[in-house]
C-alpha positions in Angstrom: -33.9 -18.9 -126.2 -31.8 -18.8 -123.0 -28.6 -17.9 -125.0 -30.5 -15.4 -127.1 -31.8 -13.7 -124.0 -28.4 -13.6 -122.4 -26.8 -11.9 -125.4 -29.6 -9.4 -125.5 -29.1 -8.5 -121.9 -25.3 -8.2 -122.0 -25.4 -6.3 -125.4 -26.8 -3.2 -123.7 -24.5 -3.4 -120.6 -22.4 -0.3 -119.8 -20.3 -0.9 -116.7 -20.3 1.8 -114.1 -17.1 2.9 -112.4 -17.1 -0.4 -110.4 -15.3 -3.5 -111.3 -16.1 -7.1 -110.6 -13.6 -7.1 -107.8 -15.2 -4.3 -105.8 -18.9 -4.8 -106.7 -20.9 -5.7 -103.6 -22.4 -9.0 -102.8 -26.0 -9.3 -101.9 -27.8 -11.3 -99.2 -31.5 -11.3 -100.0 -33.8 -12.5 -97.2 -37.5 -13.0 -97.4 -39.7 -13.8 -94.5 -43.2 -14.9 -95.5 -46.4 -13.3 -94.1 -44.4 -11.2 -91.6 -46.3 -8.0 -90.6 -44.8 -5.1 -88.7 -44.3 -7.1 -85.5 -40.7 -6.2 -84.5 -39.2 -4.3 -81.7 -37.9 -1.4 -83.9 -41.5 -0.9 -85.3 -43.6 -1.8 -82.2 -44.2 1.9 -81.2 -45.1 3.1 -84.6 -48.7 4.4 -84.7 -51.3 1.7 -85.5 -49.0 -1.3 -84.7 -51.4 -4.0 -83.5 -48.8 -5.1 -80.8 -50.1 -2.0 -79.0 -53.6 -3.6 -78.9 -52.4 -6.9 -77.8 -50.2 -5.6 -75.1 -51.6 -2.1 -74.1 -49.1 -1.9 -71.1 -45.9 -0.3 -72.5 -43.6 -2.1 -70.1 -45.1 -5.5 -70.9 -44.9 -4.7 -74.7 -41.2 -3.7 -74.3 -40.4 -7.0 -72.6 -42.4 -9.0 -75.2 -40.6 -7.5 -78.2 -37.2 -8.4 -76.7 -38.3 -12.1 -76.8 -39.9 -11.7 -80.2 -37.4 -10.2 -82.7 -33.9 -9.8 -81.2 -32.2 -10.5 -84.5 -34.6 -8.4 -86.7 -33.9 -5.6 -84.2 -30.1 -6.1 -84.3 -30.2 -5.9 -88.1 -32.3 -2.8 -88.0 -29.9 -1.2 -85.5 -27.1 -2.0 -88.0 -28.9 -0.9 -91.2 -31.7 1.3 -92.6 -35.2 0.2 -91.5 -37.9 1.6 -93.8 -41.0 2.3 -91.6 -43.3 3.1 -94.5 -42.7 0.4 -96.9 -45.4 -1.4 -98.8 -46.0 -4.4 -101.0 -47.3 -4.4 -104.6 -50.1 -6.9 -103.6 -51.2 -8.5 -100.4 -50.8 -12.1 -101.7 -47.6 -14.1 -101.8 -47.3 -14.9 -105.5 -48.4 -11.6 -107.0 -46.3 -9.6 -104.6 -43.1 -11.7 -105.1 -43.6 -11.9 -108.9 -44.0 -8.1 -109.1 -41.0 -7.2 -107.0 -38.8 -9.8 -108.8 -39.9 -8.5 -112.3 -40.6 -4.9 -111.9 -44.1 -5.3 -113.4 -47.2 -4.2 -111.5 -50.0 -6.8 -110.9 -52.5 -4.7 -112.7 -50.3 -4.5 -115.7 -49.3 -8.2 -115.8 -52.7 -9.5 -114.7 -51.0 -11.9 -112.3 -53.4 -11.6 -109.4 -53.3 -15.2 -108.3 -50.5 -17.7 -108.1 -52.2 -20.8 -109.6 -49.5 -21.1 -112.2 -45.9 -20.1 -113.1 -45.7 -16.5 -113.9 -44.0 -17.1 -117.2 -47.0 -18.8 -118.5 -48.6 -15.4 -118.7 -48.1 -13.6 -122.0 -47.4 -10.4 -120.2 -44.5 -12.0 -118.2 -43.2 -14.9 -120.3 -40.1 -12.9 -121.5 -39.6 -10.8 -118.4 -36.1 -10.5 -116.9 -36.1 -11.1 -113.2 -33.7 -9.4 -110.7 -31.4 -12.4 -110.2 -31.6 -13.1 -113.9 -30.4 -9.6 -114.8 -27.5 -9.8 -112.2 -26.6 -13.2 -113.5 -26.3 -11.8 -117.0 -23.9 -9.2 -115.8 -21.4 -11.2 -114.0 -23.1 -12.1 -110.6 -23.3 -15.7 -109.3 -26.9 -16.3 -108.2 -28.0 -19.0 -105.8 -30.5 -19.7 -103.2 -33.0 -21.8 -101.3 -36.4 -21.4 -99.7 -39.4 -19.3 -100.7 -38.3 -16.4 -102.9 -40.8 -16.8 -105.8 -44.2 -18.3 -104.8 -42.9 -21.8 -104.3 -39.5 -23.0 -103.2 -39.2 -25.8 -105.8 -37.3 -25.4 -109.0 -36.8 -27.7 -112.0 -34.3 -26.3 -114.5 -34.5 -29.3 -116.8 -38.2 -30.2 -116.5 -41.5 -28.6 -117.5 -41.7 -24.8 -117.0 -44.9 -25.2 -115.0 -43.0 -27.2 -112.4 -40.1 -24.7 -112.2 -41.7 -22.4 -109.6 -38.4 -21.1 -108.4 -37.4 -20.1 -112.0 -34.3 -22.2 -111.7 -33.6 -22.3 -115.5 -33.5 -18.5 -115.9 -32.9 -16.8 -112.5 -30.3 -19.0 -110.8 -26.9 -20.6 -111.3 -27.8 -22.9 -108.4 -31.1 -23.4 -106.8 -31.6 -25.9 -103.9 -34.9 -27.5 -103.4 -35.0 -27.4 -99.7 -37.5 -28.3 -97.0 -39.3 -25.4 -95.3 -41.4 -24.5 -92.2 -41.6 -26.6 -89.0 -43.8 -29.5 -87.8 -46.5 -29.0 -85.3 -49.8 -30.2 -84.0 -53.1 -28.4 -84.2 -54.1 -26.9 -80.9 -57.6 -27.3 -79.4 -58.8 -24.2 -80.9 -57.6 -24.9 -84.5 -60.8 -25.2 -86.5 -61.0 -28.8 -88.0 -62.6 -27.4 -91.2 -60.3 -24.4 -91.4 -58.0 -25.6 -94.2 -54.5 -24.5 -93.5 -55.9 -22.2 -90.6 -54.1 -24.5 -88.2 -51.8 -23.5 -85.3 -50.1 -25.1 -82.3 -46.7 -26.1 -81.0 -44.5 -28.9 -82.2 -41.8 -31.2 -80.7 -39.4 -30.8 -83.5 -36.1 -29.3 -82.3 -35.2 -25.9 -83.8 -32.2 -27.2 -85.7 -34.2 -30.0 -87.3 -36.8 -27.7 -88.8 -36.9 -26.9 -92.5 -36.7 -23.2 -92.2 -33.7 -23.4 -89.8 -31.8 -25.8 -92.1 -32.6 -23.5 -95.1 -30.9 -20.6 -93.1 -28.2 -22.9 -91.9 -27.4 -23.9 -95.5 -26.9 -20.3 -96.7 -24.9 -19.5 -93.5 -22.5 -22.3 -94.1 -22.1 -21.2 -97.8 -21.1 -17.8 -96.4 -18.8 -19.2 -93.7 -17.1 -21.8 -96.0 -17.7 -20.7 -99.6 -19.4 -24.1 -100.0 -22.2 -26.1 -98.3 -24.1 -29.2 -98.8 -27.9 -29.3 -98.2 -29.0 -31.5 -95.3 -32.8 -31.3 -95.9 -33.5 -31.7 -99.6 -37.1 -31.8 -100.9 -37.3 -34.4 -103.7 -34.6 -35.6 -105.9 -34.5 -32.9 -108.6 -31.7 -30.2 -108.8 -28.4 -29.5 -107.3 -27.4 -30.6 -103.8 -24.8 -28.0 -102.8 -23.8 -24.4 -103.4 -20.2 -23.3 -104.1 -19.3 -19.7 -104.5 -16.9 -18.8 -107.3 -13.8 -16.9 -106.5 -14.0 -14.6 -109.5 -17.6 -13.3 -109.2 -19.7 -11.3 -106.8 -22.7 -13.2 -105.5 -26.4 -12.8 -105.0 -27.6 -15.2 -102.3 -31.3 -15.6 -101.5 -32.8 -17.3 -98.5 -36.6 -17.6 -98.0 -37.9 -18.3 -94.6 -41.5 -19.8 -94.7 -42.8 -19.0 -91.2 -44.9 -17.2 -90.1 -46.9 -18.3 -93.0 -49.8 -20.8 -92.1 -49.9 -23.2 -90.5 -48.6 -21.4 -87.4 -46.5 -24.3 -86.3 -43.1 -23.8 -84.4 -41.2 -25.6 -81.7 -42.7 -25.4 -78.2 -40.0 -23.3 -76.9 -41.2 -20.3 -78.9 -44.8 -20.7 -77.6 -43.5 -20.5 -74.1 -42.1 -17.0 -74.8 -45.7 -15.6 -75.2 -48.1 -16.7 -72.5 -51.6 -15.9 -73.4 -52.3 -14.3 -70.0 -50.2 -11.4 -71.0 -52.4 -10.5 -73.9 -54.7 -8.2 -71.9 -55.7 -6.2 -74.9 -57.3 -9.2 -76.6 -60.7 -9.2 -74.7 -64.4 -9.0 -75.3 -64.2 -5.2 -75.4 -61.7 -5.0 -78.2 -63.5 -7.8 -80.1 -66.7 -5.8 -79.9 -64.9 -2.7 -81.1 -63.5 -4.5 -84.1 -67.0 -5.6 -85.1 -68.3 -2.1 -84.5 -65.6 -0.8 -86.9 -67.1 -2.7 -89.7 -70.2 -0.4 -89.9 -68.7 2.3 -92.1 -67.0 -0.2 -94.6 -68.5 0.0 -98.1 -69.8 -3.0 -100.0 -66.5 -3.6 -101.8 -64.6 -3.9 -98.4 -67.2 -6.0 -96.6 -66.4 -9.0 -98.6 -62.8 -8.9 -97.6 -63.8 -9.2 -93.9 -64.2 -12.6 -92.3 -67.5 -11.7 -90.6 -69.6 -14.0 -92.6 -67.0 -16.6 -93.6 -63.3 -16.8 -93.6 -60.4 -17.7 -91.2 -61.4 -15.6 -88.2 -65.1 -16.7 -88.5 -64.0 -20.4 -88.6 -61.9 -19.9 -85.4 -64.8 -18.2 -83.6 -67.4 -20.8 -84.8 -65.2 -23.6 -83.6 -64.6 -21.9 -80.2 -68.5 -21.5 -79.8 -68.9 -25.2 -80.5 -66.3 -26.0 -77.9 -67.1 -23.5 -75.1 -69.9 -21.2 -76.3 -69.2 -17.4 -76.5 -66.7 -17.7 -73.6 -64.3 -19.6 -75.9 -63.9 -16.8 -78.5 -61.3 -14.8 -76.6 -59.1 -17.8 -75.5 -59.3 -19.0 -79.2 -58.2 -15.6 -80.5 -55.3 -15.4 -78.0 -54.2 -18.9 -78.9 -54.1 -18.1 -82.6 -52.1 -14.8 -81.9 -49.7 -16.8 -79.6 -49.1 -19.1 -82.4 -48.4 -16.3 -84.8 -46.0 -14.7 -82.4 -44.3 -18.0 -81.8 -43.9 -18.4 -85.6 -42.4 -14.9 -85.8 -39.9 -15.6 -83.1 -39.0 -19.0 -84.8 -38.4 -17.1 -88.1 -36.2 -14.6 -86.1 -34.1 -17.4 -84.7 -33.6 -18.7 -88.2 -32.6 -15.1 -89.3 -30.1 -15.1 -86.4 -28.3 -18.2 -87.8 -28.1 -16.5 -91.3 -26.7 -13.3 -89.9 -24.2 -15.3 -87.8 -23.0 -17.0 -90.9 -22.5 -13.6 -92.7 -20.7 -12.1 -89.6 -18.4 -15.1 -89.4 -17.5 -14.9 -93.1 -14.9 -13.0 -95.2 -17.8 -11.3 -97.0 -19.2 -9.3 -94.1 -17.8 -5.9 -95.1 -18.9 -6.1 -98.7 -22.3 -7.8 -98.6 -25.4 -5.6 -98.7 -28.4 -7.2 -96.9 -31.9 -6.8 -98.0 -34.5 -8.2 -95.6 -38.2 -8.0 -96.6 -41.6 -9.5 -96.0 -43.9 -10.1 -99.0 -46.9 -8.3 -97.4 -48.4 -7.5 -94.0 -50.9 -9.7 -92.0 -54.1 -9.2 -90.1 -54.6 -10.9 -86.8 -58.2 -9.7 -86.1 -58.4 -6.0 -87.3 -61.3 -5.5 -89.7 -62.5 -8.9 -88.4 -59.9 -10.4 -90.7 -57.0 -12.9 -90.5 -54.3 -13.1 -93.2 -53.5 -10.8 -96.0 -55.8 -10.5 -99.1 -57.0 -7.0 -98.6 -56.0 -3.3 -99.4 -56.0 -2.1 -95.8 -52.9 -0.8 -94.3 -52.2 -3.9 -92.0 -52.3 -6.2 -95.1 -49.9 -4.1 -97.2 -47.4 -2.5 -94.8 -44.2 -4.6 -94.8 -40.9 -4.8 -93.1 -37.9 -3.6 -95.3 -34.4 -3.3 -93.8 -31.3 -2.6 -96.0 -27.9 -2.7 -94.5 -25.0 -1.6 -96.7 -21.8 -2.0 -94.5 -19.8 0.2 -97.0 -22.1 3.2 -96.4 -22.0 4.7 -92.8 -25.3 6.3 -93.4 -26.8 3.0 -94.4 -25.5 1.0 -91.5 -26.3 3.0 -88.4 -29.9 2.2 -87.4 -31.4 5.5 -88.5 -35.0 4.8 -89.7 -36.4 6.0 -93.0 -39.8 7.5 -93.1 -40.1 8.1 -96.8 -42.6 6.0 -98.8 -41.0 3.0 -100.3 -42.2 -0.1 -102.2 -40.8 -3.6 -102.3 -40.6 -2.9 -106.1 -37.8 -0.5 -105.3 -35.5 -3.3 -104.3 -34.9 -4.3 -108.0 -33.6 -0.9 -109.2 -31.8 -0.2 -105.8 -29.8 -3.5 -106.1 -29.0 -2.9 -109.8 -27.9 0.7 -108.9 -25.6 -0.6 -106.2 -24.2 -3.3 -108.5 -23.6 -1.0 -111.4 -26.0 -3.1 -113.5 -28.5 -1.4 -115.8 -32.2 -2.2 -115.7 -33.3 -4.4 -118.5 -36.3 -2.3 -119.4 -39.2 -0.4 -117.8 -39.5 -1.0 -114.0 -42.2 0.1 -111.7 -39.6 0.5 -108.9 -37.3 3.4 -108.1 -33.8 3.3 -106.7 -33.6 4.0 -102.9 -29.9 4.8 -103.1 -30.3 8.5 -102.4 -32.5 7.7 -99.3 -29.8 5.3 -98.1 -27.2 8.0 -98.5 -29.2 10.4 -96.3 -32.2 9.9 -94.1 -33.3 13.5 -95.0 -33.3 12.9 -98.7 -36.3 13.8 -100.8 -38.6 10.8 -101.1 -38.3 9.0 -104.5 -42.1 8.8 -104.6 -44.9 10.9 -103.3 -47.5 8.1 -103.6 -47.8 4.5 -104.4 -50.5 1.9 -105.2 -51.0 -1.6 -104.1 -53.5 -4.1 -105.7 -55.4 -7.1 -104.5 -57.2 -9.0 -107.2 -58.5 -7.2 -110.3 -59.9 -3.7 -109.6 -59.1 -3.4 -105.9 -56.5 -0.8 -105.3 -55.0 1.2 -102.4 -53.2 4.5 -102.8 -50.9 5.6 -100.1 -49.6 9.2 -99.8 -47.6 10.8 -97.0 -50.8 11.4 -95.2 -53.8 9.6 -96.7 -54.8 6.1 -97.6 -57.5 6.0 -100.4 -58.9 2.6 -101.2 -61.1 1.9 -104.2 -62.8 -1.4 -105.0 -64.0 -3.0 -108.2 -67.6 -2.1 -107.5 -66.7 1.6 -107.2 -67.1 1.9 -103.5 -64.3 3.7 -101.5 -62.5 4.2 -98.2 -60.6 7.3 -97.1 -58.4 7.5 -94.1 -56.3 10.3 -92.5 -53.4 8.3 -91.4 -51.9 11.0 -89.2 -55.1 11.3 -87.1 -56.3 7.7 -87.6 -53.5 5.2 -88.1 -55.7 2.2 -87.3 -58.1 3.1 -90.1 -61.2 3.3 -87.8 -63.0 6.2 -89.4 -63.9 6.0 -93.1 -64.0 9.6 -94.4 -65.1 8.7 -98.0 -68.7 10.0 -97.4 -67.7 13.0 -95.3 -68.6 16.1 -97.4 -65.6 17.9 -95.9 -63.4 15.6 -97.8 -65.1 15.6 -101.2 -62.3 17.5 -102.9 -59.6 15.4 -101.3 -61.4 12.2 -102.4 -61.6 13.5 -106.0 -57.9 14.5 -106.0 -56.8 11.1 -104.7 -59.0 9.3 -107.2 -57.3 11.2 -110.0 -53.9 10.5 -108.5 -54.7 6.7 -108.5 -55.8 6.7 -112.1 -52.7 8.6 -113.1 -50.4 6.2 -111.2 -52.2 3.0 -112.6 -51.9 4.3 -116.1 -48.2 5.2 -115.7 -47.1 2.2 -113.7 
């Protein structure tokens, strides 16, 4: 089957005016559960950092500690400030962006099993698989698909990284960082655990994953120092006669929010003046205009934030709720800063290598993340905070795509697949929900490649995003409508406002049209 598929892919290949020698390399970096917390995005309307740190000078100082490497990459590339995920859940989002198939078309809404076990996806051609079929060497480690473990020779259901089809070399590497639950971590909260660890940065799984790929770039070869299990290769060696697609997945700030103590010290909870009783009461008040379909995605009755608040009440009564909230947010910020340090090692490896001038960097987060808004923690929703992502593309060969100028055109993580193929001179293997962003990389003033996009969480729950509006429709038919220019925090649901009846109808039709076509 593998040989047949390879022949099928190569038979339709018509090479562009680029040769194997001058085709770009790609460094494909995923950071799990990273919302829009970064210095370059911190002053964008609706960014929750502005709530945590209402004082602008304090906020400016905080982001310098938080994401120096993300900000450096953004200053050297093209940060997309209006980028969105296909679905606010790890597996569905990653599967969609790696295959070009929307979740509502594939039916892959959860990540309980390998995507190729779905009839709609069993013969799909992934992004690295397509590049591999057209002369690229593909390798990586960390969380790129839903789980970081691959098994090219064993059962398909255990080959979560899709090692048998997508990669020439896949390393089963340790990830994350060790830690100890803080006092406010709810004992019955599942993986809703947070707190500092004593493990040194360079001993953590995420750092060693980044270091592995960095050493591959610096030396053309590297052995893994932190293998997970005994299955699969133990080193990566770049061939001299092929361009490469190297992938690196950083697991933090995914739960549990564990990171070395040094990163916690960067974010004292006393600075978080915006997280107070007044702001918590305002969040609870904001739930009043949510429809029935949206209410079940809040944590007000049960969920991660409710478990934290209940545990805080057991410890200290109502007085414990704000310290517990701040403690959790501190842990998320520490995890982001830890991930940023891992990114720094990765970028250092590229800068020190012979490939720096011909390697296009794609950095992305698989979805956004709530830290209290809509009384919700985590993703798993169709609100803006759960679906807005970080996307930075740096093409050192293109002065317009390596000068730090932000892009405000709508973009989807799905657009990475056709963009990379476009830059590589590789055809798409078939229909793809994404669109190439090359024109937008060439000019920040280019026409947007899309006027609207849709993201999905579970079956029947969709969000439509246009230049101005966010329209959310739930499986039970209930809706939300927000004017994002006037209300970037999505505080006022206009769905039942008679003045917006025609707009609601128009957006509903746009959503149906998009879902049918994509």
